[in-house]
N, C-alpha and C positions, 0 to 999 in steps of 0.2 A: 477128637469129642466132634459126634454126632446132634443131634437134635432127638427131643427125649420124646415117643409116642407121646397124644396128648401140648405137646407143651405151648405146641404155638396159642393154644387157646388160651395160655395162664399170662403170657407176653400179649406189653402193646406198645409199642410205637405212638409219640402225635409231639409233633406235627410229621405224618404217615408220609405229604410231597413237598413238595417248592419247588422256589429259585431264592437260592442268594448270591446273590449278588457280591462284586466284588468288592473287596474290605470289610465286607459286612460278616457281620454276624449270626447263628443260627442256632438259641439252644431247645436240647431236641428233651422229651421227659420218656426214660420206658421205666414202666410203671405191671406191679406181678401178682397177680390174684391166685394162691395158694388152693390147692381143692384135697391135699393129700402134707403130709407133713413128709414127700419125697424129693430131693432134691431134682431141679431138672434145669435143661440146660433147651441152649436154644440162639442159634443165630438171625440175625437180622444182617443183610445185605442191601447194600445201600449202590443202586445205579448213581451213576454221576455219569451228566451228558458229553457225551462226543469224548467219554473215554473207555475204554474197552473194561479194563478192571474195576471192579466192583469190592469197594467197599465193606469187608464183613466186621461186624460187628456183635459177637458172645458173650450172652447174660447165664447164668445162674440162680437161681430163688430157690429158695426154703422154706415151706409151714412149718408147722410148728403149734401143738393140740393147744387147749385148753385146760391148765391142771386146777380144779380144782375142789377141795372134798369141805364133803359136808357130814357131819356126826352124825347124822338119822337119814336112812334114807324109806323110810314108812311113818309115818304121825299115825296115830289115832287117838280123836276126842272123843269118848264118848257122849252118853246123851245128856245133851243143855237148854236148862230155860231160855226162850227170846230175851234177849235183850243183857243175859247173862253176863259179869263181867268181866267173868275168871274162863274163861271159855277162852287160849291161851296159851300157844305154846311156843320154847325157848327154843329157837334157829340156832346153831351154827355154823358160818363158811370158812373154808381163809383158801385166799388165790393165793396157790401154787406157782404159778406163773411169772413170767420177769414179766408182763408186759401185760398193766391196768387193763382190766374182765370187770365190764357193765351187767349186772343179774334182774334176770325180771320176768316175773309170768307172765307167760304166754294164755294165760286162763285169765287176768285179771287187768294187764296192762295195755294199754295199745302201742 
């Protein structure tokens, strides 16, 4: 299994260097930031000082897309007097994904 092109920018290891003293343990965090729904593979090679053989950790990650359904994609509100309380339309969204999804307006929310 080789490395996918561009996968090295999607995976990270932290810390990426250091010394582990005799009898100590070190927790290492591997993270993955997908940019598509493709499966990506990457191999981290870890060198151990004074050891000619490297330790290789193979990681695999896959992104997914948000599956948000909307009742209508286009809305039209006709002419309305200023401050009229009847100028609204109901919009229904359904999150068909397997995870929580935040919905916000890029025009009105900061």
